[in-house]
N, C-alpha and C positions, 0 to 999 in steps of 0.2 A: 410647757413646751414638750417635756418628756412624755407626758400623758398623751398629748396630741400625736406625737411621733409613734407611740405604741398603737394608737387607734388606726393610724394610717398603715402601719405594718400589718395589722390584723386584716384590714380591708384588702390590702394587696395580696395577702396570703389566701384569701377566700374568693377573690374575684379576678378573672382575667381582664385585661384592658378592654377587649372586645370579645364577646362570647360567640359561640355557635348560634345559629338560628334556633329559637325555641318556640314552643306554643305559648301564646299570650296568657294562657290559663295559669302560668307560673306566678303571675302577679297576685292571684287570689291569696297566696300564702303570705304575701307581704302586708296584708291588711287584716285586721281582726275580723273574725267571722260575723260578729255582731255589729260591725260597722256597715250598716246597710247602704248608706249613701255611696261609699267608695266601692263596695261590692257591685252595686248596680252600675256605677260608672265603668267599671272594668267589663262587666257583661255587655254593656252597650258598645264599648270600644272594640270588643272581640268580634262583634258582628261586622265591623268594617276592616279590622286588621287582625287576622287570626294568629299572626306570628310576630315575634319580637326578637331583637338582638340586643342583649344587655351590655352596658358599658360599666366599667368600674366607677363606683360613686365617689369620684374625687373631683378636684377643682378643674380638671381638663376634660370632663366628660362631654361637654357640648362640642368642643373642637374635634374630639375624637369621633363622636357619633356623626357629626356633620361630614367630616372627612371620609370616613369609611363608607357612609351611605352614598355619597356622591361618586366616589371612586368606583364603587361596585356598579353603580348605574352606568358609568363611563365604559364599562366593558362591552356594552351593547349600543353605544352612542358615539360613533367616530366623529361626527360633526361637533358635538359638544366638547369632546376631548380636545380637538384642535383649537376650539375657541378658548378653553380654559388654559391650554398650553401657552397660547399667545399672551393672554392676560397675565399669567403667572410669570412668564419670562420677563415681562416688562415691570413686574411689581417690585423687584429689588431696586431698580433704578428710581421708581417712584418713591420708595421709602427713603432711599439715600437723599433724594432731593428735598425730603421733609426734615432731614436732620438726623436720620438714623445712621449709625456708623457702619460703613460697608464691611469692615473687618468683623464686626460683631454679628451681622446677619448673614454673611456669606455662606457659612456652613449650613445654616437652617434652610436657606434658599436652595442650595445645591441638593440637599436631601429631598426637598419638596419636588424639585424638578426630576430627580431620579425616580420618584414615585409615579409621576406622570409617564415617564418613559417605560416603567414597569407595566403600566396599563396598556401602553402602545404595543408592547410585545405580547399582548394577550395573556397576561398572567391569569392564573386560576383564582377563584374566590378563596380557596384555602391559602394560596400564596399571598393574596392581599390581606387576609386575616393575620397571617404571620407578620407582615410588615406593620400593621396597625397595633400589634401587640408589643411593639417596640415603643417605649415611652416618648422618644424624641420625634416620632414620625409626624405628629400633628402640631409640633411646636411652632412651625412657621405661621400657622393659622392665627396664633396669638398676635404675632407681629402685624399681620394683615388687618386684624381687628383693631389694634391700637392705631395703625396708620389711618384707617378709615374714620375712626372716631375723632382723630385730630384734624383731618381734612374737613370734616363736617362739624367742627367744634361748636359753632354757634348754635347748632341744633341740640347736640348731645351734652354740652358742658354742665347743664343743670341736673343731669341724670347720673353723673359719675362722681361718687363720693371719693375724695382723696386724690382726684386727678388721674393722669395717665399711668402713674406708678402702680395703680391698682388693677391695671389691665394686662400689662406685659409679663409680669412674673408668672411662671408656670404653676406656682402654688396658690395663686389667687383664684377665688371662685368666679366662674363665668355666670353672669346674670342675664336677664332677658334682653337688656340693652346690647350686650355683647353678641347675642345671637342675631339680633336685628342687623347690627353693624357688619358682621361677617357675611351674612346672606346678601346684603346689599353691596358689599365690597367686591364680591365675585359674581354678582348678578345671578345668584342661584336661589330660586324660590323654595321656601320651607313652610311647613305647617306643624304647629306644636299643639298637642292635645294635653290639657292639664286636667286636674280633678274636677274643675268647675267650668272649663271653657275650652274652646279650640280657637286658635288664631293663626293667621298666615301672613306672609310677607310676599308681595308682588302678585298681581292678579293673573294667575294661570292655574290650570288644572294639574300641571306637572310639578307638584311640590314634593320635596323630600319630607316624609312624615316622621315625627318624633313624639314621644310622650314624656311628660315631665311631672314629677312630684319630688322636688328636692334635687333631682339630677335627671339627665336625659338618656333615653333609650331609643333605639331605632325600631320603627314599625314597618310591617310588611303586609300587603294584601294577599 
């Protein structure tokens, strides 16, 4: 446990929760030069997405990447902002009806709604970046993920090892099932590019693009 804590501290010291936008070529340095397969995959990905915004490689990277990417898009999409605001406002009531304790989730929900109001006031991208570099900003997305998985338990139960207690804690790793659940919970389409494949959820061209190899980063055209 002590060794794991030291590793997490080193990661935290070297990586912001969400980085500035970078050229995707920074990924070349993360793979051995003689690893031709991955180098070619990066080269191909770069033709579609020349820029990347990296997230800290910890257990909350997908929620953080998902949240920042969509909130950034909301700065130019008032209609989607109002849709998400309505869905999010109702979400606490939905979670409580499922058995979540209102006292426990209230602060998480309030911070989540504050973030939506921040976008309504036309915050800048640097302002949004500052908000998402607060560890607690994306925590409510964990609860939404758990709530959706439980509502759709007949479909998801065989994919969740250890039950719902493996989803809600902020220190637990987010897997592909969690990314599917969160995207569907908020009806936000995503596309994930991995080393060997690309996949997407919901049939639309307006997908939030991410890349994954052990953790999630945000892609930009």
